[in-house]
Structures are given as C-alpha cells and as structure tokens.
N, C-alpha and C positions, 0 to 999 in steps of 0.2 A: 307434492310433498304432503304427506298424510299430517293430520292435525294431532298435536298432543293433546293427552286427555283434558289437562287444564284448560286449554283452547277449545275443546269441544264443550266442556261444561258451561264457559263463558258464551259461546255462540247460542248454545240451547237455552240459555237463560234471556236471550234478546227477544224482543217482539218480532217474531216471524212466522210465517206459516208453515206447516208440514204438509206435503202433498201425500195423502194417504192412499196407497194402492191395494185394492182387494180384488178378488178373483170372482168373476161372474160366473153363474150357472154353465154358460157354453164355454168357459175358460179363458175368455177376453178379460183384461184389466179393466178396472174402473178406477179413475183418479179423482180425488176430492181434496181441495185446499182446506186444512183445519187448523183451528187454534190448539194449542197442546201445552202441556206442562211436563217437564222432565223432571224427576224426583231424585235422580242420581241412580236410579236401579230400573224404573219403568217410566214409560210415557203414558200420561193420561189424556184422554180425548173424550169430548162429551158430545153425544148425538142423540138423535131420538129413535124410537123403535119403528118409525114410519119410513126410514130412509133406506134406500137399496143397500147401503154398506152395512146395515144391521143384519139384513137376510144373508148377505154374502158370507159375514163372518159367523153367522149361526152354522152355516153349511161348512165353511173352510176358514180357519182361523189364521191362515198365512197372509202376512201383510209386508208391505215395503212403505217406509216414510223417507221422503227425500226433503231435507231442510237446506235451502239455497240462499246464497247472498250473490245476485248477479252483478252487482257492482263491484263487489270485492273479491269475486271469483273463488269463494269459498262454499264447500258443499259437505253436507254430512247425510250419508244414506245408512238407514238401518233395515235389516231383514229380521223379521221374528214372527211371533205368534201372538194373537190378540185373545184376551179373555173379556167376555161381556159381563160386567158387573151390573145388576138390576137394583141393588139395594144398598143404602149408605152411600150414595154418590155426591151428596152435596158439599162435603168438606173438600174433595179433590176437584170438583166442579168450580167452587169459589176460587181457588188458588189460580185455575185457568183463566177465570174471568178477571181476577186481580191482575194477572199479568198483561192482559190486553186493553182494559177498559180503565179510563181515569178513575181515581179513587172515589170522587163525588158521583159516579155512574154505576158503580159495583152493585149497590143493593137494588137498583132499578133495574139492572141486566138480569140479576138472579131472580127477582120476583117474576119477571116474564119468562124465564126458563122454567121456573117451577110449574107453569101452566101446561107444559108439555110433557109428553110420556118419555122422559130422558134415561138413559143408560150410560154408563162410563165404559169406555174401551181402554183396557189395560194392555199396553204393548210391551212384551219382553224381547229384548234385543237378543238376537243369536249371532247376528253377523254385523260388524261396522265397517264403513268405507268412508273415508274422508279425504279432502285435498284442500289446498290453498295455494292457488297459483300464483299468488303474491302481485297480482296485476292490477293495481289499484290505479283508477283513473287520474291522471295528473294534468297539469296544464298543457295545453297544445303547443306545439313548436311555435316559436315567435311571440308567444304571450308573455 
C-alpha cells in the first residue's frame, strides 16, 4: 500500500539513513548510507569533495535514494537528479546535523565538519515509490 503524503513527511522527518545510489564511470551503481534532511521540496545531503560519490555526481547527476524501516516494513524510494552546491552550505548542513545528533553535540560536530572540504548534495525528486506492508512485529504465538 503506498504511503500518503503526510505519512511520507512524518517518515522522512525521523532519524533514519537514506541509501544514496550514484552511477560509477563503468555504469555500476555505488550505494552509500547517508544522513539527510527533507525540506518538503528537496533532500539535502552533506559530503566531502574527496568521496567517490562527488565525482560520480559531477559526471552524472542521476540518483536514487532508499529510506527504509526494516522493522515496520515501510519504504520510500526517490529517483531524481542531484545538484552539487559548493557555497553557502552551512545552514542546510546544520539542519542535517540537528536531526541526527543530540543537541549538546551539534556545535562539536559542526566544528569538525567545517575542517573538511564539504559540499551539499541537493536531490530534486522526479519519481516517488513508497509502501507500508503493515507487518509490525508483534508478540509470538503463545506469549
């Protein structure tokens, strides 16, 4: 059963990884678990210029994101194109860090990230696929 828009928004607001799929030079895919922030229009992902995914996206901006909840059997898959933003990345990067890191550790994490040659990947969704199989783990028979 596909997820309703409101369910997708709630799901994407939770702390979970997105698996980012990029295309290698030889055409094979490369998958990387990534932190992300969904703005309601685009996905923001922070990375460094030294990662293979940066080179892949410079050559071919097509991406797939898979956000999954294995215990609740819920999945959101997005296909789209990525833009690499080289400047003014710290506002969106801070929002990503705030989503995943406890409040008292945000500034420490940002200070470390600022020492790296970071960029922001902005993914614009073109296709959405989602489902919720509704197979929540419950008590075993006899319990």
